[in-house]
C-alpha positions, 0 to 999 in steps of 0.5 A, a space after each residue: 808073390 812070384 813076380 815080387 820074388 823073381 823080378 829083382 833077380 831078373 833085373 839084376 841079371 839082365 844087365 849082366 846078360 847084356 854085357 856077357 852077350 856082347 862078348 859072346 855075340 862077337 865070338 859067335 859072330 866070328 865062329 858063324 861067319 867063319 863056318 859059312 865061309 868054309 862051307 862055301 869054300 870046301 863043300 860045293 859040289 863040282 857040278 856048280 863049277 858049270 855056272 860061271 856066275 855062281 863059281 865067281 860069286 861063291 869066292 866073293 861071298 867067302 871073302 866077304 864073310 871072312 872079313 866079317 869074321 876077322 872084324 868080330 875077332 878083332 873086336 873080341 880080342 881088343 874089347 873095344 866095344 865093351 870099352 865104348 870107344 870110337 875105335 870099336 866103330 873104326 874096326 866095324 867100318 874098316 871091315 864091314 865096308 869091303 865085306 859089304 861090297 863083296 857080298 853085294 858083288 856076289 849077288 850081282 854075279 849070280 844075277 848077271 851070270 858073271 856079266 857084271 859091269 865095271 861100274 859095280 866094281 868101281 863104285 865099291 873100290 872107290 868108296 872103300 878106298 876113300 873111307 879107308 884113307 879118311 879113317 886111317 888118316 884120322 887115326 894117324 893125324 889125331 894120335 889118340 891111343 886105340 883104347 881112348 875116345 877120339 872126337 875127330 875119329 867120330 866125325 870121320 866115322 860119320 863121313 864113312 857111314 854116309 859113304 856107305 849109305 851112298 854105295 848101298 844105294 847104288 847096289 840096291 838099285 842094281 839088285 832090284 833092276 836085275 831081280 825084276 829082269 830075272 823074275 820077268 824071264 822066269 815068269 814068261 818062260 814056264 807053264 806055271 808060277 816058278 817064283 820058288 826058283 828065285 824067291 830066296 833072292 828077293 827075300 835076301 835083297 829085302 833083308 839086306 835093304 832093311 839092314 843096310 840103312 840100320 848098320 851104320 846107325 846101330 854100330 854107334 850104339 851099345 847095349 841091348 839095341 846092338 845085341 838085338 841088331 847083331 842077332 838079326 844081322 847074323 841070321 840074315 847073312 846066314 840066310 843069304 849065304 846058305 840060300 846062295 849055296 843051295 841055289 848054286 848046287 841045285 838044278 834051279 840055277 840051270 832052269 833060271 839060266 835057260 829062261 834068261 837065255 831065251 829072253 836074251 836070244 829074243 832081245 838080240 833077234 829083235 835088235 839085229 832084225 829090221 823094224 819091218 821084220 820085228 812087227 807082228 804081221 797078220 801072216 804071223 798072227 795067222 801062223 800062230 793061231 793056226 799052230 795054237 789050234 792044232 796044239 790044243 787039239 793034240 792035248 799037248 798042253 796036258 804035258 808036265 813042266 812045259 816051257 816056252 821053248 818046248 811049246 814053240 817046238 811042238 807048234 813048229 814056230 819060232 819062240 819069239 813069235 809065240 812070245 810076241 803073240 802071248 804079249 798081245 793076247 788076253 793071256 799075256 804069258 805062257 803060264 796063263 794060256 796053259 793054266 786056262 786050257 788045263 782048267 777047262 780040261 779039268 772041268 770036263 774030266 770032273 763032269 764026265 768021269 765022276 769015278 776019278 779022284 782028284 789026284 788022277 784028274 790033276 795028273 791027267 790035266 798036267 798039274 803038278 800035284 793035288 795041292 797046286 791043282 786045288 789052289 789054281 782051280 779055286 782061283 779060276 772057278 771060285 770053288 774046289 774040284 770036289 764041290 765042282 764035281 758034285 754041283 
């Protein structure tokens, strides 16, 4: 009964909501993109200027989000989307292409600490320029009024969409290569999993990778599909911008740069050195194992927030030798070595000190918090600290 009464009402108002939502979506998109641009432009603390990559990236992101805001403003004022004419897609491509280039370059600047390759700029500039010439040239040659459909313009828009896809293919390859490099550097430098430092970047890349092939397709549609995609698009861009902002003003960027700096120094040392020097000799093996045994006996592995540099300093050996030894050993990286030693120590403490609570054991053995200790102990032993103690 209730369904029979309300169903016609919902169906009648559904289409009205879709029409209104398109206009509101354009206004909301303009407002949200403008606010994000102002946030990056005005609200970044001075300490972020220390990081050249982020300082340059935020201005690129400001321009990118600003162009998207302008695009929504033009669409809202002109009403091209509601008319269903090809000019709606024209404005989308003219603004989205350079905006996408700027957003991609902003992410690359952060990934490379400002050391971006000229090719990344050239690809974006050339494709944006070529697409603009094709679109604007078609409008001038075709002579169809802005509020009328143009078949020739539609074909030009298809070509521009293909160019957009090719450009995005280049940028996503760069993103994934740089992200894997950053992840490897972070993974090998700290004493525990620190995926939280650049997790936002991995999620942002995946979001953009999902949206990128859909954007040049969805902009040719209207109605519900466009509204749904636009909503997802707003939230995705907002997530990327806010995550970039949060990363740039936090200490995370310093920690990542430190880890990447160590990897860069190691690579340079190996590049400059003679091949016979680079080889890990038996003397090197003996030096590291002796230093490691002394380090274990000192209990230094129980210190919190260890890094490859600090451990090498404690062992009084070059960090390059320690990293090479770890790669050749059963551990593979510092985090595995340190975690293994801490777990063994935790087992001993749990057996010998039944009066200690789990928090005290975690703190003493070098684990950052009860939750992390519980998770790692369970992974390594198959049981919880509490059950292990009672066994």
